[in-house]
C-alpha positions in Angstrom: -15.8 20.2 -27.6 -14.5 16.6 -27.0 -16.5 13.7 -28.0 -16.5 10.7 -25.8 -18.1 7.5 -26.1 -20.3 6.6 -23.5 -19.5 3.5 -21.6 -22.5 2.5 -19.2 -20.4 0.0 -17.3 -18.0 2.7 -16.2 -20.8 4.1 -14.1 -20.7 1.0 -11.9 -16.9 1.3 -10.9 -18.0 2.4 -7.5 -20.4 -0.5 -7.0 -17.7 -3.0 -8.1 -15.2 -1.6 -5.9 -17.6 -1.7 -2.9 -18.4 -5.4 -3.7 -14.6 -6.1 -4.2 -14.0 -4.6 -0.8 -16.9 -6.6 0.8 -15.8 -9.8 -0.8 -12.1 -9.5 -0.1 -12.6 -10.9 3.3 -14.1 -14.1 1.7 -11.3 -14.6 -1.1 -8.3 -16.9 -1.3 -5.6 -15.7 1.3 -3.1 -15.2 -1.6 -5.3 -12.9 -3.7 -4.2 -9.2 -3.5 -6.8 -6.5 -2.7 -7.2 -3.6 -5.2 -7.7 0.2 -4.6 -9.1 1.8 -7.6 -8.0 5.5 -7.9 -9.9 7.5 -10.8 -11.4 6.0 -13.9 -8.1 5.7 -15.8 -6.3 3.0 -13.8 -4.2 0.5 -15.6 -5.5 -2.9 -15.8 -3.8 -5.6 -13.5 -3.7 -9.2 -13.5 -2.5 -11.0 -10.2 -2.0 -14.8 -9.6 0.1 -16.8 -7.6 2.5 -19.8 -8.4 3.8 -22.1 -6.0 6.8 -20.1 -5.4 5.6 -16.6 -5.9 2.8 -13.8 -6.5 2.9 -12.3 -10.0 1.3 -9.0 -10.8 0.8 -8.0 -14.4 0.1 -4.3 -15.1 -1.0 -3.3 -18.5 0.7 0.2 -19.1 1.4 0.4 -22.8 3.2 3.5 -24.1 4.9 4.1 -20.7 8.7 3.8 -20.7 9.9 1.7 -17.6 11.9 4.8 -16.3 8.4 6.5 -16.0 7.1 3.9 -13.6 7.6 3.9 -9.8 6.9 1.0 -7.7 6.9 1.1 -3.9 6.2 -1.3 -1.2 5.2 0.2 2.4 4.3 -2.8 4.7 1.9 -4.8 2.7 0.9 -2.1 0.3 2.1 -2.1 -3.3 1.8 1.1 -5.2 2.4 1.4 -8.9 2.6 5.0 -10.3 3.4 6.4 -13.6 2.9 8.7 -16.4 1.8 8.3 -20.0 3.2 11.2 -21.8 1.6 12.5 -24.8 3.9 12.4 -28.0 2.7 15.7 -29.7 1.3 19.0 -28.4 -2.1 19.3 -30.2 -4.5 22.0 -29.6 -7.5 20.3 -27.5 -9.9 22.0 -30.1 -8.4 20.1 -32.9 -9.4 16.7 -31.8 -12.3 14.9 -33.4 -11.9 11.9 -31.1 -9.7 11.6 -28.2 -9.7 8.1 -26.5 -5.8 7.8 -25.7 -5.3 8.4 -21.9 -2.4 10.9 -21.1 -1.3 11.9 -17.5 -0.4 10.2 -14.1 -2.0 7.1 -13.1 -1.8 5.1 -9.6 -2.7 1.6 -8.6 -2.5 0.2 -5.2 -2.9 -3.4 -4.1 -3.0 -4.8 -0.4 -0.7 -7.9 -0.6 -1.1 -11.0 1.3 1.1 -11.8 4.3 4.1 -14.1 3.8 5.9 -12.3 0.7 9.6 -11.3 0.3 8.7 -7.9 -0.9 12.4 -6.8 -0.5 13.1 -9.4 -3.4 10.6 -8.1 -6.0 11.8 -8.6 -9.6 10.4 -6.2 -12.2 10.3 -6.9 -16.0 8.7 -4.8 -18.9 7.8 -6.0 -22.3 5.0 -5.3 -25.0 3.2 -2.9 -22.8 3.0 -5.1 -19.8 4.9 -4.5 -16.4 5.3 -7.7 -14.6 6.4 -7.9 -11.0 7.3 -11.3 -9.4 7.2 -11.3 -5.6 8.7 -14.5 -4.0 6.9 -16.2 -1.2 8.4 -16.7 2.1 9.6 -20.4 2.7 7.0 -20.8 5.6 3.9 -20.2 3.3 5.0 -22.3 0.3 3.1 -25.5 0.0 5.2 -28.3 1.1 4.7 -32.0 0.1 5.7 -34.6 2.9 5.9 -38.3 1.9 4.3 -40.5 4.4 5.6 -44.1 4.8 2.7 -46.5 5.8 4.0 -49.5 8.2 2.0 -52.8 8.1 0.1 -53.3 11.4 1.8 -55.5 14.0 0.8 -59.1 13.1 0.9 -60.2 16.8 -1.8 -57.7 17.6 -4.2 -58.9 14.9 -4.1 -62.4 15.9 -5.1 -61.6 19.5 
């Protein structure tokens, strides 16, 4: 028998997903849209800087070689596996809260990213992907010079 702590908000995952999909058409154009698969999905933070989109995935206990990142079109998929350290008979557990097994997280990326130039780093249980923005969507600052009005026209 496995004792599991009841988490009432886990019941609302489907509702949160439905609301998230509804609201995605109304969000910032650089905000990636997430697809949730299963209840044991890694937590993700995604934000944009002036030059790139940064995606941070919390996957403690996962070795970098056990993570597979693919981009197909504008779909980013992060898959991996959390491997258990010891083989313990299921019936021996008093409490089992650690998650083991495969995981998958899919994000719909905004347009205008250089997905062929993704950089990935891993440290302290956080997998960080940095995806550069294409030059045409980066914010540009244009300096405008203001000329004084023609004095002859003002006198007339």
